[in-house]
C-alpha positions as a printed Julia matrix, in Angstrom:
183×3 Matrix{Float64}:
  15.82  -13.75    7.01
  12.7   -14.78    8.77
   9.22  -14.36    7.05
   8.07  -12.12    9.51
  11.29   -9.86    8.89
  10.74  -10.01    5.53
   6.96   -8.66    5.81
   8.05   -6.04    8.28
  10.78   -4.55    5.57
   7.92   -5.21    2.71
   5.55   -2.94    4.68
   8.03   -0.56    5.0
   9.15   -0.22    1.34
   5.36   -0.41    0.72
   4.59    3.08    2.31
   8.09    4.47    1.37
   6.95    3.72   -2.48
   3.38    4.65   -1.92
   4.4     8.08   -0.39
   6.74    8.81   -3.45
   4.27    7.65   -5.99
   1.47   10.24   -4.38
   3.56   13.2    -3.56
   4.03   13.02   -7.15
   0.34   12.56   -8.23
  -0.33   15.13   -5.6
   1.47   17.54   -7.91
  -1.15   17.03  -10.55
  -4.31   19.23  -10.93
  -7.91   17.44  -10.12
  -8.39   17.56  -13.66
  -5.25   15.81  -14.39
  -5.65   13.23  -11.66
  -9.02   12.07  -12.61
  -8.22   12.06  -16.7
  -9.01    9.12  -18.65
  -6.0     7.26  -19.1
  -5.04    3.79  -20.76
  -4.72    1.36  -17.8
  -7.2    -1.42  -16.12
  -9.15    1.4   -13.98
  -9.15    4.48  -16.42
  -7.37    7.12  -14.32
  -4.95    7.88  -11.89
  -7.59    8.58   -9.03
  -9.7     5.51   -9.55
  -6.21    3.19   -9.42
  -5.13    4.71   -6.48
  -7.95    4.97   -4.69
  -8.56    1.32   -5.36
  -5.7     0.77   -3.98
  -6.56    2.38   -0.68
  -9.89    0.58   -0.31
  -8.23   -2.54   -0.83
  -5.41   -1.83    1.59
  -8.1    -0.97    4.02
 -10.01   -3.81    3.68
  -7.53   -6.48    3.92
  -5.67   -4.4     6.84
  -9.22   -4.76    8.72
  -9.44   -8.5     8.21
  -6.08   -8.89    9.1
  -6.62   -6.54   12.46
 -10.1    -8.37   12.54
 -12.0    -5.34   12.91
 -15.01   -6.69   11.07
 -15.46   -4.3     8.5
 -15.84   -6.47    5.88
 -17.31   -5.14    2.62
 -18.61   -2.37    4.51
 -15.09   -1.0     4.07
 -16.15   -0.26    0.3
 -19.44    0.79    0.61
 -18.1     3.38    3.08
 -15.33    4.32    0.85
 -15.22    8.01   -0.07
 -12.52    8.67   -3.36
  -9.62   11.22   -2.44
  -7.36   13.38   -4.56
  -4.2    15.27   -3.74
  -2.77   15.67   -0.5
  -5.85   14.24    1.11
  -5.33   10.77   -0.7
  -1.78   11.23    0.38
  -2.25   11.19    4.02
  -5.09    8.33    4.19
  -2.84    6.2     2.26
  -0.07    7.41    4.48
  -2.44    6.34    7.55
  -3.17    3.0     6.01
   0.6     2.32    5.25
   1.32    2.75    8.66
  -1.43    0.46   10.4
   0.44   -2.05    8.26
   3.61   -1.57    9.15
   2.32   -1.68   12.9
   0.44   -5.06   11.95
   3.89   -6.62   10.35
   5.92   -5.5    13.37
   4.07   -7.97   16.03
   4.13  -10.86   13.21
   6.31  -13.75   14.26
   6.33  -17.24   12.55
   3.32  -18.56   14.72
   0.73  -15.66   14.0
   1.87  -15.75   10.48
   0.44  -18.94   10.47
  -2.64  -18.0    11.82
  -5.5   -17.42    9.84
  -8.45  -14.68    9.96
 -11.87  -14.4     8.2
 -12.54  -11.98    5.0
 -16.0   -11.3     3.95
 -16.37  -11.96    0.23
 -19.76  -10.6     0.16
 -22.44  -12.7    -1.57
 -19.62  -15.62   -1.81
 -19.41  -15.9     1.87
 -16.39  -15.79    4.48
 -13.4   -17.53    3.94
 -10.44  -17.97    6.09
  -7.05  -17.13    4.88
  -3.81  -17.14    6.08
  -2.32  -13.96    7.89
   1.23  -14.62    5.24
  -1.05  -15.81    2.38
  -2.98  -12.01    2.82
   0.07  -10.19    3.77
   2.03  -11.5     0.22
  -1.8   -10.91   -1.75
  -1.55   -7.5    -0.31
   1.84   -6.46   -1.19
   1.57   -8.07   -4.46
  -1.81   -5.97   -5.24
   0.04   -2.82   -4.23
   3.06   -3.49   -6.53
   0.91   -4.34   -9.42
  -1.38   -1.1    -9.22
   1.49    1.23   -8.05
   2.93    0.05  -11.56
   0.06    0.99  -13.52
  -0.29    4.47  -12.2
   3.34    4.73  -12.69
   2.98    4.38  -15.79
  -0.23    6.49  -16.19
   2.12    9.55  -14.88
   4.49    9.09  -17.14
   1.89   10.69  -19.58
   1.47   13.61  -17.76
   4.02   17.02  -16.9
   4.88   15.27  -13.59
   8.16   12.7   -13.9
   7.2     9.48  -12.14
   9.41    8.76   -9.54
  11.83    6.02   -8.81
   9.97    3.18   -6.91
  12.24   -0.19   -7.51
  14.65    0.69   -4.54
  14.64   -1.49   -1.36
  16.97   -1.37    1.67
  20.23   -2.1    -0.39
  23.06   -0.85    0.75
  23.94    0.74   -2.42
  20.79    2.89   -1.83
  21.57    4.04    1.73
  22.11    7.56    0.43
  18.79    7.9    -1.16
  16.88    6.68    2.35
  16.77   10.47    3.99
  12.8    10.31    3.1
  12.33    6.52    5.02
  13.76    8.64    8.28
  12.01   11.79    7.45
   8.67    9.84    7.26
   9.42    7.91   10.57
   9.37    4.46    8.73
  13.36    3.65    8.79
  13.67   -0.13    9.41
  14.99   -0.54   13.05
  18.81   -1.75   12.81
  17.48   -5.62   13.96
  15.93   -5.38   10.13
  19.02   -4.67    8.19
């Protein structure tokens, strides 16, 4: 499998896991969602909004949109269905970006705005790997926090194995099933 194909699969798996987690979290009351819990960020709301804002920052950098640090300045924290919809839109942008990558474009670099630390050029493949790692890290934290509520945390560790094929109906429903060429 090429690195480009791997990133295409990772983008879809990322969207799938985000959808499962945020759909579960959307069942919480606003108070439960914002309630103080033990983790790096003190609530599900802060953790999941941090993930979304960082996604928006890096996707903008990958798309060379020029938003830079202003992405964070203009970010408004969300909850419930609004957060699920915003994360889904972000995930679809990432899928679209990954779907057009190849070995040459993955080796190119894009500028990231690091605020007072200046502008830093980063390789596209490195930024994608970092972005997926960041999502996995914070989803794990949110998953653990969700376990302390009445809502059962969803399974997030599935990938595109043949063994899991029977559980992929939501991928088709979400319109993010991997094309046959990716399997």
